[in-house]
C-alpha angles and dihedrals in degrees: 000000000000120000117256132207090223135021105199117200109203130023100220121120095289095049096040094047092047091049092049094051093043092049090050087058091054096260120145111235135186116196119199129183131183092216121083090246140044126247105061113224095348091065116127128201120206114237121172089346092305125118104233117202095228096193099038138292115316118192117180116221134159145150090213109102092193090058092044093049090047096055091042089053086062098042132349115254124220130230098260112153118197109233107158125192126215121219114202113179091328098314118112127224130181120240142250098044102270141137091289089056093047092048091050091049103041106007089242115156105190134057089236092058092045092050091048092053093049095045090051092054093043089054090053090053094048091049091052090059091062093218096314126125118252109274099195143016094271094055091044095051093047090056090051103046110002132240103297097056092038098051094040105040110014117029105062094031091054092047090053091049096050101029088229137095115264088238088060095051121087119257093234092071088078110041095156138003111205115231118194118200093199132083095254124130096183103124096204128058092205119120094226125050138154151103126265109264104248093021137281092294086072089058094048093044089051093049093049098038110141095006126121109251132176124195129194089041117132106203093211095049098041138076087260091076083084086055098164088075089065109029143026093226138020127220107198122191100165128100111308095218091054091053089060093043091251090290094169097029134277124305117231124241139184115224140186134221130199138216107201125189141166117244119205093228132083094230121029106171106357095238138067094233129033117172118209105212099180126086086229087089118050093212124079098217146350120231121203100196102198092068090068091067109011123074136175115343092359088074091061096039086066101068098201135044137206123223131185126202110212122214126190116214146156114279118252129179110282093033125103112260111229117161129032115234103233100203126127095267096051095041091056093043094048091050090056090052091047089054089055091047091052090058094052112106120223093002123118116198112201142164139027098310099039094047097035088229132122112243133182114220100257096053089052091056092042090053092053093045088056095049124105099240 
């Protein structure tokens, strides 16, 4: 096998973007991935003519024009705007918290009335602390938004996400809860937002066009573990503790699982994302994938739809790790692994798993664009 400038472990957005930029500079790259497909967690599978986000909903958003222009140079993005809806015991509320939400909750019609209601409930929560600082997430959230929003839209949803009571979660998890006193359901404040036309596979295929890629290759169980035989440098996007054979112990993760099904209707819930904020339902949200890319009559021209129930759970071996657990133990442990990574020569650690840091998609690409490749 020829010698490469870079062996890139993982074909998610970090690995694929790095490979693309390196190849454009004349570097020889080999990309390997242990999954049977490329693309990491942004991979889509086509079901009934619908691009299904296999590993959860991915909505691209950024204020960085360089990042937006870069991804659109690979594939054009559509006009999708994320406007989720919350379902609490059968009643619907718009998200993020805005004048539509406040009207649905209290029948208020002006920003002044909404602010007065929230300030009244915040004052109750602050008074209940008797001058003490909030000691847990529940106390913190009550002082930020008051009891009605907290008990309807935050408490049970958060407990499903974390698998813990809000009173057992640290206050620092919620430092602020944005309140918008306008009738605007756009979840993100970013200037640019959308989904690749034709799905995220188009983006990954464009980034990796012309590069040598191998799937179904586990870095740790393959000949590439002795990577210096094959490449001058290694780009590693897997879990950082695994790279060092769990020397200091295993890092904790939260993960999600999905139950996906086909519905024999063109329009199941009328929105791409519906959060279920009550413990009455075990799932945190339901995704209807066609609404990411189909609008207006196109929704009904596709006679079936695909929905995914999303469940949050503790990570166990064999599952896909999703979210770092930012408690004291894991913060200290991850810092020890990062110190080891810093000492590795000719190895670049990048991405959510390798840095033990939660990233949205655009910051991942921005990070790679700013690297000295």
